[in-house]
PDB file of N, CA, C and O in Angstrom:
ATOM      1  N   UNK A   1     140.515  78.194 146.771  1.00  0.00           N
ATOM      2  CA  UNK A   1     139.417  77.288 146.540  1.00  0.00           C
ATOM      3  C   UNK A   1     139.799  75.874 146.985  1.00  0.00           C
ATOM      4  O   UNK A   1     138.969  75.149 147.535  1.00  0.00           O
ATOM      5  N   UNK A   2     141.032  75.490 146.751  1.00  0.00           N
ATOM      6  CA  UNK A   2     141.464  74.155 147.137  1.00  0.00           C
ATOM      7  C   UNK A   2     141.418  73.971 148.651  1.00  0.00           C
ATOM      8  O   UNK A   2     141.122  72.884 149.147  1.00  0.00           O
ATOM      9  N   UNK A   3     141.713  75.048 149.376  1.00  0.00           N
ATOM     10  CA  UNK A   3     141.695  74.956 150.832  1.00  0.00           C
ATOM     11  C   UNK A   3     140.288  74.683 151.352  1.00  0.00           C
ATOM     12  O   UNK A   3     140.110  73.929 152.308  1.00  0.00           O
ATOM     13  N   UNK A   4     139.297  75.295 150.725  1.00  0.00           N
ATOM     14  CA  UNK A   4     137.908  75.083 151.141  1.00  0.00           C
ATOM     15  C   UNK A   4     137.504  73.641 150.882  1.00  0.00           C
ATOM     16  O   UNK A   4     136.832  73.023 151.708  1.00  0.00           O
ATOM     17  N   UNK A   5     137.908  73.106 149.745  1.00  0.00           N
ATOM     18  CA  UNK A   5     137.596  71.718 149.422  1.00  0.00           C
ATOM     19  C   UNK A   5     138.262  70.772 150.410  1.00  0.00           C
ATOM     20  O   UNK A   5     137.649  69.797 150.845  1.00  0.00           O
ATOM     21  N   UNK A   6     139.504  71.050 150.765  1.00  0.00           N
ATOM     22  CA  UNK A   6     140.209  70.193 151.714  1.00  0.00           C
ATOM     23  C   UNK A   6     139.571  70.226 153.098  1.00  0.00           C
ATOM     24  O   UNK A   6     139.601  69.225 153.814  1.00  0.00           O
ATOM     25  N   UNK A   7     138.997  71.355 153.481  1.00  0.00           N
ATOM     26  CA  UNK A   7     138.324  71.438 154.776  1.00  0.00           C
ATOM     27  C   UNK A   7     137.105  70.527 154.839  1.00  0.00           C
ATOM     28  O   UNK A   7     136.760  70.032 155.912  1.00  0.00           O
ATOM     29  N   UNK A   8     136.456  70.302 153.716  1.00  0.00           N
ATOM     30  CA  UNK A   8     135.256  69.480 153.694  1.00  0.00           C
ATOM     31  C   UNK A   8     135.506  67.996 153.541  1.00  0.00           C
ATOM     32  O   UNK A   8     134.581  67.200 153.707  1.00  0.00           O
ATOM     33  N   UNK A   9     136.739  67.598 153.226  1.00  0.00           N
ATOM     34  CA  UNK A   9     137.033  66.179 153.014  1.00  0.00           C
ATOM     35  C   UNK A   9     137.142  65.429 154.330  1.00  0.00           C
ATOM     36  O   UNK A   9     137.613  65.968 155.332  1.00  0.00           O
ATOM     37  N   UNK A  10     136.702  64.184 154.312  1.00  0.00           N
ATOM     38  CA  UNK A  10     136.925  63.307 155.459  1.00  0.00           C
ATOM     39  C   UNK A  10     138.379  62.855 155.417  1.00  0.00           C
ATOM     40  O   UNK A  10     138.903  62.550 154.346  1.00  0.00           O
ATOM     41  N   UNK A  11     139.026  62.811 156.563  1.00  0.00           N
ATOM     42  CA  UNK A  11     140.461  62.533 156.606  1.00  0.00           C
ATOM     43  C   UNK A  11     140.821  61.140 156.090  1.00  0.00           C
ATOM     44  O   UNK A  11     141.691  61.004 155.231  1.00  0.00           O
ATOM     45  N   UNK A  12     140.170  60.126 156.599  1.00  0.00           N
ATOM     46  CA  UNK A  12     140.569  58.754 156.267  1.00  0.00           C
ATOM     47  C   UNK A  12     139.942  58.245 154.983  1.00  0.00           C
ATOM     48  O   UNK A  12     140.569  57.483 154.247  1.00  0.00           O
ATOM     49  N   UNK A  13     138.702  58.658 154.700  1.00  0.00           N
ATOM     50  CA  UNK A  13     138.016  58.147 153.518  1.00  0.00           C
ATOM     51  C   UNK A  13     138.377  58.927 152.257  1.00  0.00           C
ATOM     52  O   UNK A  13     138.443  58.338 151.178  1.00  0.00           O
ATOM     53  N   UNK A  14     138.610  60.223 152.361  1.00  0.00           N
ATOM     54  CA  UNK A  14     139.010  61.029 151.220  1.00  0.00           C
ATOM     55  C   UNK A  14     137.868  61.514 150.346  1.00  0.00           C
ATOM     56  O   UNK A  14     138.086  61.833 149.177  1.00  0.00           O
ATOM     57  N   UNK A  15     136.657  61.578 150.884  1.00  0.00           N
ATOM     58  CA  UNK A  15     135.521  62.095 150.115  1.00  0.00           C
ATOM     59  C   UNK A  15     134.747  63.072 150.985  1.00  0.00           C
ATOM     60  O   UNK A  15     134.933  63.124 152.200  1.00  0.00           O
ATOM     61  N   UNK A  16     133.874  63.850 150.343  1.00  0.00           N
ATOM     62  CA  UNK A  16     133.048  64.803 151.083  1.00  0.00           C
ATOM     63  C   UNK A  16     131.944  64.054 151.808  1.00  0.00           C
ATOM     64  O   UNK A  16     131.315  63.159 151.244  1.00  0.00           O
ATOM     65  N   UNK A  17     131.715  64.417 153.037  1.00  0.00           N
ATOM     66  CA  UNK A  17     130.669  63.741 153.798  1.00  0.00           C
ATOM     67  C   UNK A  17     129.290  64.222 153.365  1.00  0.00           C
ATOM     68  O   UNK A  17     129.150  65.327 152.840  1.00  0.00           O
ATOM     69  N   UNK A  18     128.280  63.399 153.584  1.00  0.00           N
ATOM     70  CA  UNK A  18     126.926  63.709 153.124  1.00  0.00           C
ATOM     71  C   UNK A  18     126.327  64.897 153.863  1.00  0.00           C
ATOM     72  O   UNK A  18     125.471  65.580 153.301  1.00  0.00           O
ATOM     73  N   UNK A  19     126.734  65.173 155.087  1.00  0.00           N
ATOM     74  CA  UNK A  19     126.149  66.273 155.861  1.00  0.00           C
ATOM     75  C   UNK A  19     126.732  67.615 155.461  1.00  0.00           C
ATOM     76  O   UNK A  19     126.243  68.659 155.893  1.00  0.00           O
ATOM     77  N   UNK A  20     127.759  67.598 154.651  1.00  0.00           N
ATOM     78  CA  UNK A  20     128.441  68.838 154.312  1.00  0.00           C
ATOM     79  C   UNK A  20     127.993  69.349 152.944  1.00  0.00           C
ATOM     80  O   UNK A  20     128.832  69.699 152.113  1.00  0.00           O
ATOM     81  N   UNK A  21     126.687  69.395 152.700  1.00  0.00           N
ATOM     82  CA  UNK A  21     126.168  69.844 151.409  1.00  0.00           C
ATOM     83  C   UNK A  21     126.452  71.318 151.147  1.00  0.00           C
ATOM     84  O   UNK A  21     126.529  71.731 149.990  1.00  0.00           O
ATOM     85  N   UNK A  22     126.605  72.103 152.180  1.00  0.00           N
ATOM     86  CA  UNK A  22     126.847  73.538 151.994  1.00  0.00           C
ATOM     87  C   UNK A  22     128.208  73.831 151.383  1.00  0.00           C
ATOM     88  O   UNK A  22     128.444  74.939 150.901  1.00  0.00           O
ATOM     89  N   UNK A  23     129.103  72.856 151.397  1.00  0.00           N
ATOM     90  CA  UNK A  23     130.427  73.081 150.815  1.00  0.00           C
ATOM     91  C   UNK A  23     130.324  73.352 149.319  1.00  0.00           C
ATOM     92  O   UNK A  23     131.153  74.075 148.766  1.00  0.00           O
ATOM     93  N   UNK A  24     129.315  72.782 148.652  1.00  0.00           N
ATOM     94  CA  UNK A  24     129.156  72.999 147.218  1.00  0.00           C
ATOM     95  C   UNK A  24     128.792  74.453 146.925  1.00  0.00           C
ATOM     96  O   UNK A  24     129.274  75.024 145.947  1.00  0.00           O
ATOM     97  N   UNK A  25     127.948  75.053 147.758  1.00  0.00           N
ATOM     98  CA  UNK A  25     127.616  76.471 147.589  1.00  0.00           C
ATOM     99  C   UNK A  25     128.857  77.332 147.793  1.00  0.00           C
ATOM    100  O   UNK A  25     129.080  78.302 147.069  1.00  0.00           O
ATOM    101  N   UNK A  26     129.655  76.966 148.779  1.00  0.00           N
ATOM    102  CA  UNK A  26     130.878  77.708 149.058  1.00  0.00           C
ATOM    103  C   UNK A  26     131.858  77.597 147.902  1.00  0.00           C
ATOM    104  O   UNK A  26     132.479  78.584 147.510  1.00  0.00           O
ATOM    105  N   UNK A  27     131.995  76.390 147.354  1.00  0.00           N
ATOM    106  CA  UNK A  27     132.909  76.202 146.228  1.00  0.00           C
ATOM    107  C   UNK A  27     132.446  76.979 144.999  1.00  0.00           C
ATOM    108  O   UNK A  27     133.273  77.530 144.272  1.00  0.00           O
ATOM    109  N   UNK A  28     131.153  77.030 144.760  1.00  0.00           N
ATOM    110  CA  UNK A  28     130.632  77.818 143.637  1.00  0.00           C
ATOM    111  C   UNK A  28     130.949  79.296 143.827  1.00  0.00           C
ATOM    112  O   UNK A  28     131.321  79.990 142.880  1.00  0.00           O
ATOM    113  N   UNK A  29     130.799  79.768 145.058  1.00  0.00           N
ATOM    114  CA  UNK A  29     131.149  81.159 145.351  1.00  0.00           C
ATOM    115  C   UNK A  29     132.631  81.423 145.149  1.00  0.00           C
ATOM    116  O   UNK A  29     133.017  82.477 144.645  1.00  0.00           O
ATOM    117  N   UNK A  30     133.462  80.460 145.543  1.00  0.00           N
ATOM    118  CA  UNK A  30     134.909  80.605 145.345  1.00  0.00           C
ATOM    119  C   UNK A  30     135.259  80.668 143.866  1.00  0.00           C
ATOM    120  O   UNK A  30     136.121  81.447 143.459  1.00  0.00           O
ATOM    121  N   UNK A  31     134.591  79.850 143.064  1.00  0.00           N
ATOM    122  CA  UNK A  31     134.842  79.863 141.622  1.00  0.00           C
ATOM    123  C   UNK A  31     134.474  81.220 141.036  1.00  0.00           C
ATOM    124  O   UNK A  31     135.222  81.777 140.232  1.00  0.00           O
ATOM    125  N   UNK A  32     133.317  81.754 141.438  1.00  0.00           N
ATOM    126  CA  UNK A  32     132.903  83.064 140.930  1.00  0.00           C
ATOM    127  C   UNK A  32     133.873  84.161 141.357  1.00  0.00           C
ATOM    128  O   UNK A  32     134.207  85.041 140.563  1.00  0.00           O
ATOM    129  N   UNK A  33     134.325  84.109 142.609  1.00  0.00           N
ATOM    130  CA  UNK A  33     135.276  85.112 143.088  1.00  0.00           C
ATOM    131  C   UNK A  33     136.600  85.016 142.344  1.00  0.00           C
ATOM    132  O   UNK A  33     137.192  86.034 141.986  1.00  0.00           O
ATOM    133  N   UNK A  34     137.063  83.795 142.114  1.00  0.00           N
ATOM    134  CA  UNK A  34     138.326  83.622 141.414  1.00  0.00           C
ATOM    135  C   UNK A  34     138.237  84.125 139.972  1.00  0.00           C
ATOM    136  O   UNK A  34     139.165  84.766 139.479  1.00  0.00           O
ATOM    137  N   UNK A  35     137.129  83.837 139.301  1.00  0.00           N
ATOM    138  CA  UNK A  35     136.946  84.330 137.935  1.00  0.00           C
ATOM    139  C   UNK A  35     136.868  85.854 137.901  1.00  0.00           C
ATOM    140  O   UNK A  35     137.404  86.485 136.990  1.00  0.00           O
ATOM    141  N   UNK A  36     136.201  86.445 138.893  1.00  0.00           N
ATOM    142  CA  UNK A  36     136.096  87.904 138.949  1.00  0.00           C
ATOM    143  C   UNK A  36     137.456  88.542 139.209  1.00  0.00           C
ATOM    144  O   UNK A  36     137.784  89.566 138.608  1.00  0.00           O
ATOM    145  N   UNK A  37     138.244  87.953 140.090  1.00  0.00           N
ATOM    146  CA  UNK A  37     139.566  88.502 140.380  1.00  0.00           C
ATOM    147  C   UNK A  37     140.498  88.410 139.177  1.00  0.00           C
ATOM    148  O   UNK A  37     141.379  89.252 139.008  1.00  0.00           O
ATOM    149  N   UNK A  38     140.309  87.400 138.349  1.00  0.00           N
ATOM    150  CA  UNK A  38     141.135  87.249 137.145  1.00  0.00           C
ATOM    151  C   UNK A  38     140.602  88.066 135.973  1.00  0.00           C
ATOM    152  O   UNK A  38     141.214  88.099 134.905  1.00  0.00           O
ATOM    153  N   UNK A  39     139.469  88.721 136.173  1.00  0.00           N
ATOM    154  CA  UNK A  39     138.904  89.560 135.125  1.00  0.00           C
ATOM    155  C   UNK A  39     138.186  88.788 134.038  1.00  0.00           C
ATOM    156  O   UNK A  39     137.977  89.309 132.942  1.00  0.00           O
ATOM    157  N   UNK A  40     137.805  87.553 134.324  1.00  0.00           N
ATOM    158  CA  UNK A  40     137.133  86.725 133.326  1.00  0.00           C
ATOM    159  C   UNK A  40     135.627  86.961 133.301  1.00  0.00           C
ATOM    160  O   UNK A  40     134.979  86.723 132.282  1.00  0.00           O
ATOM    161  N   UNK A  41     135.065  87.431 134.422  1.00  0.00           N
ATOM    162  CA  UNK A  41     133.643  87.778 134.486  1.00  0.00           C
ATOM    163  C   UNK A  41     133.525  89.132 135.169  1.00  0.00           C
ATOM    164  O   UNK A  41     134.423  89.558 135.894  1.00  0.00           O
ATOM    165  N   UNK A  42     132.409  89.798 134.928  1.00  0.00           N
ATOM    166  CA  UNK A  42     132.186  91.106 135.547  1.00  0.00           C
ATOM    167  C   UNK A  42     130.692  91.363 135.623  1.00  0.00           C
ATOM    168  O   UNK A  42     129.905  90.795 134.865  1.00  0.00           O
ATOM    169  N   UNK A  43     130.323  92.218 136.541  1.00  0.00           N
ATOM    170  CA  UNK A  43     128.932  92.635 136.667  1.00  0.00           C
ATOM    171  C   UNK A  43     128.694  93.781 135.696  1.00  0.00           C
ATOM    172  O   UNK A  43     129.563  94.631 135.501  1.00  0.00           O
ATOM    173  N   UNK A  44     127.522  93.799 135.095  1.00  0.00           N
ATOM    174  CA  UNK A  44     127.160  94.898 134.207  1.00  0.00           C
ATOM    175  C   UNK A  44     125.832  95.474 134.653  1.00  0.00           C
ATOM    176  O   UNK A  44     124.960  94.766 135.157  1.00  0.00           O
ATOM    177  N   UNK A  45     125.702  96.771 134.455  1.00  0.00           N
ATOM    178  CA  UNK A  45     124.424  97.422 134.737  1.00  0.00           C
ATOM    179  C   UNK A  45     123.619  97.418 133.454  1.00  0.00           C
ATOM    180  O   UNK A  45     124.044  97.967 132.438  1.00  0.00           O
ATOM    181  N   UNK A  46     122.472  96.804 133.507  1.00  0.00           N
ATOM    182  CA  UNK A  46     121.616  96.719 132.331  1.00  0.00           C
ATOM    183  C   UNK A  46     120.453  97.677 132.525  1.00  0.00           C
ATOM    184  O   UNK A  46     119.534  97.407 133.299  1.00  0.00           O
ATOM    185  N   UNK A  47     120.500  98.780 131.826  1.00  0.00           N
ATOM    186  CA  UNK A  47     119.432  99.772 131.969  1.00  0.00           C
ATOM    187  C   UNK A  47     118.158  99.333 131.258  1.00  0.00           C
ATOM    188  O   UNK A  47     117.096  99.917 131.476  1.00  0.00           O
ATOM    189  N   UNK A  48     118.251  98.324 130.420  1.00  0.00           N
ATOM    190  CA  UNK A  48     117.076  97.842 129.699  1.00  0.00           C
ATOM    191  C   UNK A  48     116.198  96.919 130.539  1.00  0.00           C
ATOM    192  O   UNK A  48     115.058  96.636 130.169  1.00  0.00           O
ATOM    193  N   UNK A  49     116.723  96.453 131.660  1.00  0.00           N
ATOM    194  CA  UNK A  49     115.923  95.580 132.518  1.00  0.00           C
ATOM    195  C   UNK A  49     114.761  96.342 133.104  1.00  0.00           C
ATOM    196  O   UNK A  49     114.905  97.484 133.541  1.00  0.00           O
ATOM    197  N   UNK A  50     113.632  95.717 133.111  1.00  0.00           N
ATOM    198  CA  UNK A  50     112.449  96.348 133.695  1.00  0.00           C
ATOM    199  C   UNK A  50     112.479  96.131 135.197  1.00  0.00           C
ATOM    200  O   UNK A  50     112.512  95.000 135.681  1.00  0.00           O
ATOM    201  N   UNK A  51     112.467  97.214 135.905  1.00  0.00           N
ATOM    202  CA  UNK A  51     112.499  97.127 137.359  1.00  0.00           C
ATOM    203  C   UNK A  51     111.138  97.514 137.896  1.00  0.00           C
ATOM    204  O   UNK A  51     110.607  98.573 137.562  1.00  0.00           O
ATOM    205  N   UNK A  52     110.581  96.664 138.718  1.00  0.00           N
ATOM    206  CA  UNK A  52     109.308  96.982 139.348  1.00  0.00           C
ATOM    207  C   UNK A  52     109.350  96.483 140.788  1.00  0.00           C
ATOM    208  O   UNK A  52     109.978  95.463 141.074  1.00  0.00           O
ATOM    209  N   UNK A  53     108.704  97.177 141.672  1.00  0.00           N
ATOM    210  CA  UNK A  53     108.671  96.743 143.067  1.00  0.00           C
ATOM    211  C   UNK A  53     108.016  95.370 143.195  1.00  0.00           C
ATOM    212  O   UNK A  53     107.221  94.964 142.347  1.00  0.00           O
ATOM    213  N   UNK A  54     108.356  94.682 144.244  1.00  0.00           N
ATOM    214  CA  UNK A  54     107.836  93.338 144.458  1.00  0.00           C
ATOM    215  C   UNK A  54     106.321  93.325 144.553  1.00  0.00           C
ATOM    216  O   UNK A  54     105.678  92.378 144.100  1.00  0.00           O
ATOM    217  N   UNK A  55     105.747  94.360 145.135  1.00  0.00           N
ATOM    218  CA  UNK A  55     104.289  94.393 145.303  1.00  0.00           C
ATOM    219  C   UNK A  55     103.554  94.561 143.975  1.00  0.00           C
ATOM    220  O   UNK A  55     102.369  94.242 143.885  1.00  0.00           O
ATOM    221  N   UNK A  56     104.245  95.062 142.937  1.00  0.00           N
ATOM    222  CA  UNK A  56     103.611  95.261 141.638  1.00  0.00           C
ATOM    223  C   UNK A  56     103.684  94.035 140.734  1.00  0.00           C
ATOM    224  O   UNK A  56     103.053  94.009 139.677  1.00  0.00           O
ATOM    225  N   UNK A  57     104.435  93.035 141.129  1.00  0.00           N
ATOM    226  CA  UNK A  57     104.579  91.856 140.290  1.00  0.00           C
ATOM    227  C   UNK A  57     103.315  91.008 140.336  1.00  0.00           C
ATOM    228  O   UNK A  57     102.635  90.925 141.358  1.00  0.00           O
ATOM    229  N   UNK A  58     103.023  90.388 139.212  1.00  0.00           N
ATOM    230  CA  UNK A  58     101.840  89.536 139.120  1.00  0.00           C
ATOM    231  C   UNK A  58     102.197  88.142 139.616  1.00  0.00           C
ATOM    232  O   UNK A  58     103.161  87.535 139.150  1.00  0.00           O
ATOM    233  N   UNK A  59     101.432  87.653 140.544  1.00  0.00           N
ATOM    234  CA  UNK A  59     101.637  86.314 141.088  1.00  0.00           C
ATOM    235  C   UNK A  59     100.462  85.452 140.682  1.00  0.00           C
ATOM    236  O   UNK A  59      99.308  85.784 140.954  1.00  0.00           O
ATOM    237  N   UNK A  60     100.763  84.340 140.027  1.00  0.00           N
ATOM    238  CA  UNK A  60      99.690  83.440 139.589  1.00  0.00           C
ATOM    239  C   UNK A  60      99.601  82.239 140.490  1.00  0.00           C
ATOM    240  O   UNK A  60      98.756  81.370 140.278  1.00  0.00           O
TER     241      UNK A  60
END
């Protein structure tokens, strides 16, 4: 994760540039991956969730 952050930093100024907004999405993904690899979070199958096709959903 630190390597990704370092790639987005400006060399002389030491901050993330304004055009590099996508780095935040990448860092969030890295955090989730790191937590999953350490076993701190996991995906669960919830059979109680109501599943319906997109065409059946009510749109207001």
